[in-house]
N, C-alpha and C positions, 0 to 999 in steps of 0.2 A: 789346498791352501798354498798360496804363493809366498815366497820369501819377501821380506820388505825391501831388500836390496839384492841385486844379482851378486853372486859371490865374486865375480871378476871385477866388480866396481867398488869394492870396499875401500874406503879412504885409508890412507896410511900416513904416518908422520915422516916427513922428509926435511931435514935441516930445520927442525922446530916448527914447520908449517904443515898443516893438514892438506893433503892433496889426494887425487884419485887417478888411477891408471888411465891412460889414453892410448889409442892405437898409434903405432909408429909408421905404418904403411897403409895406403888405400888398397882396395881390392885389386887394383891394376898395378900395384908394385911401386907407386910413387911414395917418397918419404913425406910424412906429415910432420908438422911442427910450426914454429913461429915463421910467419911469412909464406907458408906453404899450404895452410888450411884455414878455412873459416869455421868457427865453432859457434854453435847455437844450442839453446836448451829447448827440449820438447816435453811438456808436462805429460805425466802418465800416472794413472791411478793404480795400475798393476804393480809397479815397482815402488809405489809410495813416495814418489818424488818426480824425477825427470830422467830423460835420456839426454846425453850430449850428442849432437849431430856434428860430425867432423867431415866437412866437405873439402875434397882435394881441389886446390886451385889449378892444378895442371890438367885434370880431366873431368872434374865435376862429380866424381863418384862420392857417395856419402856412406860413412860408417857410423853406427850408433854404439854408444857405450853407456849403460849396459845394452846388449843387443836388443833391438825391438822385435817383438814377436807378433804374429797375427792376432793373438788374443789380448794384446795390450789395449788399454783404453786411453786414447789420445783425444 
């Protein structure tokens, strides 16, 4: 049985607002953040919700949170 949410993607309370962790760097070392990445949602039945796809605007590399696995159902 799979967990409903990847442990690394658990939301947390920050300054009174619920948020979730996001990657700080792409696989090629470029910093991600406002104006430096495009963020999209990818539905997944395995994690019981979705993955966020963080695409680096400098190189086009995409990082998923929680990580997408081969057995994910998209």
